[in-house]
N, C-alpha and C positions, 0 to 999 in steps of 0.2 A: 504494500499500499504506499502511496506517497507520503513522505514524511510529514509534508505540509497538513495533509488531511488529517494525519493521526494527531498532530499538534491542534488543530482545530477542534475534532472530536474530544481531545481530551479537555479544552478549555471549556466546551461547552457542558461536559459531564461535572467538572468542578463549579460552574455557576450554577447547575441545577441543585446540586449538593448544598451550595452554599444558601441558596433561596430557600431550600428546605428546612436548613438550620435555623435561619433566622425569622422563619414563618413559624417555627415551633416556638421560640423563645418568646415571641411576640403575641401568640394565641391566647384567648382568655383565659384556657385552663392553666398555662403557664404561668400568666400574671397573677391568678389566685394562689397558685403554688408559692410565690416568690414574695408577695407583697399581702400584708393583712389590711383589712379595711378597719376603720375605726370601730365599727359594730365587733368585728372579730376581735380586736383588740382588747376591747371590753368584757367580750365573753370570756376571754382568756383570763383577765384581771379577777373577772367574778369567780371563778374557779378556785382562786388560790385564798379567796377572803374567808376569814372565820367570821362567822355568823355571829358568834358569842363575843366579838370584840366590837360588834357594831354598836351597842347600847351604852359604850363608855362614852362620855361627856367629859369634855375639859374646860378650863377657864384660866386666866392670867389674872381676873379681878380679886380683889382682896374680900370674901365674903364668908360670913360664919356658916359653917356647913358640916355636917356628921354624916357619912355616908353607911348604910346598914342594908345588908341583904336580906329580904324575906323571900319567901317561896312565892317565884312568880314574878318578882320586879326587884328593883332597887331603889332605894329613897335617898336623895340627898338632901337632909334635913336642915332646916334653919333654926337653931334654938332661940335665935332673937325674934324672930317673925311668929315662931310656932307653928309654921306651916312648912312644906317641902320647898326646897329651892327647884327641884324638879323630880321626877320619878321616871323611871325607864324600865321598859319590858320588851321582850320579843314574844311576838304573839303567832305561835304556829296555827296554821289553818285547822288542824286536828284538835286545838284547845279552844276552839270557839263554842263548843258544846260539850257537856256533860252531866253527870247525875249529881252533882254537889248543889244543894239548895242554897240560895241566899241565906246568910245568916242574921243579917240585921244587927249583930253584936259589937258595937263599936268598943274598941278598948285602948287604954292607955299602956305603952310601951315604957315601963319602968325603967327600963335599963337606958333610954333614950332622953338626955337631960333636954328638959323644954317640952317635952311632949305633952301635949293639951290633954283635958279631960272632956268626954264627950258632954258634960253639963254645961262647958264653956258656950255651947252652940244653943241651948236651951233658950227660947224665947229671944233669940238675938236677931230674928228677921232674916238669918241667913241658913241655908241648907248645908249639912254636912257633904261638901262635894268631894267624891272620888277622884283623884287623879288617874290612877290606874284602876279601871270599873270593875266591880264584883262580877260582871257579866261576863267578864272574859277569864274568871278563875274559877269557872265550874268543873274542871278537868281535875281538881284536887280539892279534897276538904280542907287540907292545911292551907292551901293557898287562897281559897274562900274567907277563912277564918283571918289572914293575913291581911287582905285586902280592906279590912275593916279597922286596922290600926290608925289612931288619930294621926301618925305620921305620915298617913296618906291622904290627908284630908286638908281641904280650905273652905274658908267661908265662901259660899258660892250662892247667887241670887237663884231663887227658887227658879223663877222664869228661864233662867239660863239652864240651870240644871235639869230640869225636866223637858226642855225645849230643844235649843240648838245645839248645847252640848251631849245630849242624849242623841242626837240625830247624827252627830259625828261619831259616837261610839258605836251605833248601828252600822254604820257605813265602813268603819275600820274593820268591823268582824266579817263583812261581806268580802272586802278587799284581802284580809288574811287568806280566806278560803279560796279566793281566785288567784293568788299570787304565792300561795303554798306558806308564805310567812311575811310579816311585816315588823319593822323595828319601829317603836311608838317612844317617845319622850314628851312629857306634858307637864305643865307647872303654873304657878302664879306670875303675873307680870306686876310689879310694884313700881309706882312713880314716887318721887320725893315727896308728894302731897298726900299721899295714902298713909294719914296718920290715924285712921279710924281703927278701934280694936274692938273685940267682943270677950265677955267672959271674965271670970276671975283670973286668968292667966294671961289676959290681954293678948288675944289672937289678933294678929293682924290682917286687915281685909285688903286684898288686892284689888286693883282698878280692872284689871283684865287677865286673860289665861291664854296661854299658847299650848300647841299640840304640833310636834313635827312627825312625819311618818317617811319611812324609807322602805322601799320594795327592793331587797336585795337579788331575788331571783327574776325579777321582771327584766324582759330583753326588749329595748334597753333597760337597765336599772332607772328607776326615778324616785323622786323624793318630793314632798310638799308641806306647806305649814300651813297653820291656821291660828288666827288671833280674834278673839271673842271679847268684849267689854263685859265687864261684869254686871249685867242686868238683860232684860228681854232682848234677844236679837232677833229681828223681823229679816225676811228676805231668804234667799237660797244660800247654800254653802259657799257657792262660788263667789259671793260677794266677801266673805271672809277669809279667802284662799291668798296665801302670800308666798314668797319663796322661803327655803330654810335661811338662806343669807339675811332676809329681812329680820326673822326671828332673833336671829345670832347678833345682829346688830341692836336689837330691842332690850335682849337680856343679859349679852356677855358671854354667854355659853357657846361653845364649839362641840357642835353635835356631830356624830358618825365620823369621829377623828381618825378611825381606824382605816377608812377607805384611802386607797390610793390617791395622791393630792391631784392628780389631773381628772379623775373620776368626779371626786368631792367638789372641785371647783366647777365641773361642767354641770352636774345634776342640781346643786344647791342653789344655782342664780336662776334655774327655771321654775316656773307656776304654769303648771299646764294641769288643770282641774279636769279637762275633756278626757285625758290619758286615765287619770286615776279613777273616772266615774265610768270609763267604758266597761262593757262586759266581757273582754278579751283580756288577756294576760299580755 
């Protein structure tokens, strides 16, 4: 065969091989193998997160606090206000139901300095408002009993306690079932002008309440906050929805600090009530 023809065929063959190689490298399948999308990166990060660390709360502010673990929740108690700074818990979907009946037996934790007496609320005009609700502790008799400790209670407007706050509690149980588990932190918000107290132990009355929620198994992961003034709250839940960043600015607490910084920064700035209220995980 003519030498020039051989060289020509060889050049064409090498060109075909080169095109095939680069086509394979640039194909969608090849790109997926070599580069992760932001959602894939978050999924990989989710798998490495220990959910038992997500209810930890941090703060740089100087505030009176005593942390105590109860069955089903953790209380950061303020012995000066005689109320919790916050209460944190992880609500598994299978914990939203159970055989343990509501006890309604409020009790004082004698081991916790400043823990008030249930009688401090008698004829005060305020309900004994649960931060971690008894309705989420039916899975255990001990957890149900612990939910009535006065360290878990704040002076709460009756209209709020039986209205908008209860609606939020009902919703979070539905969300826990849908998303397998959610992390919740709730507590009072005090302003410098909140000087009113009730009872012999002078339990301080807050002007508002917050609740922040995190769905660690949702895809993508999401969080949301709610702030309700301590009074009757008309309107739908969306009107009281805020970002977790907003609640952190109001309270000085840093929620879900165990999250990787990039995920925490991303999800805590978003307010997406529509995503939370969807029927889809």
